C-alpha positions as CSV (number, residue, x, y, z in Angstrom):
1,M,113.5,77.8,103.1
2,A,112.4,76.2,106.2
3,V,111.2,79.6,108.7
4,S,110.0,77.8,111.9
5,K,108.4,74.7,112.1
6,K,104.7,75.5,110.5
7,I,106.1,78.0,108.0
8,S,108.4,77.2,104.8
9,L,109.5,79.2,101.4
10,R,109.7,77.6,98.6
11,R,108.6,77.4,95.0
12,W,104.8,78.4,93.7
13,R,103.7,74.6,92.3
14,D,100.9,74.2,90.0
15,V,98.8,72.7,93.0
16,D,98.7,76.2,94.5
17,V,96.7,77.3,91.6
18,D,93.3,77.3,94.6
19,A,94.8,78.3,96.7
20,L,96.6,81.4,95.0
21,E,93.5,82.4,93.5
22,R,91.3,82.3,96.5
23,Y,93.8,83.8,98.9
24,A,94.9,86.8,96.2
25,N,91.3,87.5,95.3
26,N,90.5,89.9,98.1
27,R,91.0,93.5,98.5
28,A,92.1,94.3,101.4
29,V,95.3,92.4,100.2
30,W,95.0,94.8,97.2
31,L,95.2,97.7,98.9
32,N,97.9,97.5,99.7
33,L,100.1,96.2,96.7
34,R,100.9,97.2,93.4
35,D,98.8,97.7,90.5
36,L,100.6,94.7,88.9
37,F,98.6,92.8,91.2
38,P,95.2,92.7,89.5
39,H,91.8,92.7,91.5
40,P,89.3,91.0,91.3
41,Y,92.5,88.0,90.8
42,T,91.3,85.4,88.9
43,R,92.1,81.5,88.0
44,K,94.2,83.2,84.8
45,D,96.1,85.3,87.2
46,A,97.1,82.5,89.6
47,E,97.9,80.0,86.5
48,G,99.8,82.8,84.6
49,W,101.8,83.7,87.8
50,I,102.8,80.2,88.7
51,A,104.4,79.0,85.5
52,H,106.1,82.9,85.3
53,C,107.5,81.2,88.7
54,S,108.6,78.2,87.5
55,A,110.5,79.4,84.8
56,Q,112.7,81.0,86.9
57,Q,116.2,79.8,87.6
58,E,118.3,79.1,90.4
59,P,118.8,81.6,92.6
60,I,115.2,81.7,92.6
61,L,113.5,85.3,93.4
62,Q,110.0,84.4,94.1
63,F,108.5,82.0,96.8
64,A,105.1,80.9,98.4
65,I,104.7,81.3,101.8
66,D,103.6,78.1,102.4
67,L,101.8,77.2,106.2
68,D,101.0,73.6,106.9
69,G,101.5,73.0,103.5
70,E,99.0,75.6,102.3
71,P,100.9,78.8,100.1
72,V,99.3,82.0,102.4
73,G,101.2,84.4,100.3
74,G,104.0,85.2,98.4
75,I,107.8,87.3,99.4
76,G,110.2,88.2,96.8
77,L,113.0,90.1,95.4
78,E,113.1,92.1,91.7
79,T,116.4,93.5,90.9
80,F,118.0,96.2,90.0
81,G,120.4,97.1,87.5
82,D,122.8,99.8,86.4
83,V,124.2,102.3,89.1
84,H,121.4,100.0,91.1
85,R,122.3,97.2,90.4
86,L,123.6,96.1,94.5
87,T,120.2,96.7,95.5
88,A,116.8,94.5,95.5
89,E,113.3,95.3,96.3
90,I,111.8,92.7,98.9
91,G,108.2,92.5,98.7
92,Y,105.7,90.6,100.5
93,W,101.7,89.8,101.3
94,V,100.0,87.5,103.6
95,A,96.5,86.3,103.3
96,E,93.8,87.9,105.1
97,P,92.6,85.0,107.6
98,F,96.7,85.2,108.5
99,W,97.1,88.5,109.6
100,G,98.9,89.7,113.0
101,R,101.0,86.3,113.4
102,G,104.2,86.5,112.7
103,I,104.1,85.6,109.2
104,A,105.2,88.6,106.8
105,T,107.5,88.6,109.7
106,A,109.3,85.9,109.5
107,A,109.1,85.1,106.2
108,L,110.8,88.6,105.8
109,L,113.5,87.6,108.3
110,E,114.5,84.5,106.6
111,T,113.8,86.0,102.3
112,T,116.4,88.6,103.7
113,A,119.1,86.4,105.3
114,Y,118.3,84.0,101.6
115,A,119.2,87.5,99.4
116,F,122.4,88.7,101.3
117,D,123.8,85.0,101.5
118,R,122.8,84.1,97.6
119,F,123.0,87.2,96.7
120,P,125.2,90.3,96.1
121,F,123.6,93.2,97.3
122,E,124.3,96.0,100.0
123,R,121.1,96.7,100.3
124,L,117.6,95.8,100.2
125,Q,114.6,98.2,99.9
126,A,111.2,97.9,100.2
127,M,108.3,100.9,99.8
128,V,105.4,101.0,101.9
129,F,101.6,102.8,101.4
130,A,101.5,105.3,104.1
131,W,98.1,104.0,105.6
132,N,99.7,100.1,105.6
133,S,101.1,100.9,109.5
134,R,101.4,96.9,109.9
135,S,103.9,96.4,107.6
136,A,105.4,99.3,108.4
137,R,106.0,97.6,111.9
138,V,106.6,94.3,110.1
139,L,109.7,95.9,108.0
140,E,110.6,97.3,111.7
141,K,110.5,93.6,113.7
142,A,113.1,92.5,110.5
143,G,115.6,94.8,111.0
144,Y,114.7,97.0,108.2
145,T,115.2,100.8,108.7
146,L,112.8,104.3,107.4
147,E,114.5,106.3,105.9
148,G,111.9,108.6,104.4
149,T,108.7,109.3,103.2
150,L,107.9,109.4,99.3
151,R,105.3,112.1,99.7
152,R,102.0,112.0,97.1
153,S,104.2,109.3,95.3
154,I,101.4,106.8,95.7
155,F,98.3,106.8,93.9
156,K,95.9,103.6,94.5
157,D,92.2,103.3,94.7
158,G,92.0,106.9,93.9
159,R,93.7,108.4,95.9
160,L,97.6,109.8,95.8
161,I,98.9,109.3,99.2
162,D,102.7,109.3,99.9
163,S,105.1,106.4,100.6
164,L,107.1,105.0,103.0
165,L,110.7,103.4,102.2
166,Y,112.7,101.6,104.2
167,A,115.9,99.7,103.7
168,R,117.9,96.6,105.2
169,V,122.1,97.1,104.3
170,R,124.9,94.0,103.9
171,G,126.3,93.8,108.0
């Protein structure tokens, strides 16, 4: 899935292990993600993630953000169930050397369009740690609306902080 001339979204591949380990093993990246994203991020973690993603059936939910042939981040959807079955959570990360270049915004716009095109979702949402104003700005640039602050909802790095709930609805 093309995002721009240089950036594309694609499946994770076995040859991505080295780049994934290198870019994901960064405390600044980890600090803004859920604890399911480990730190330190090891080769075994990279191999496990790629194996997990390789098992996905179409339509896929997890993408590598590729810049000039190298994965520099990831973006994906987590579907909800039961009464929330028409909602998915979207999450993303970009390697620190590539921050501030519009890569996350481009990937988010493309993945949002993909999600609404390929799935019956009526709502996509994202939770942002309150200290991550850059990610909040990415969501706003991609047309997501701040719906509220969930006070004291995140415990990360020994701190209890607020999270921000952003959403975009179909149409």
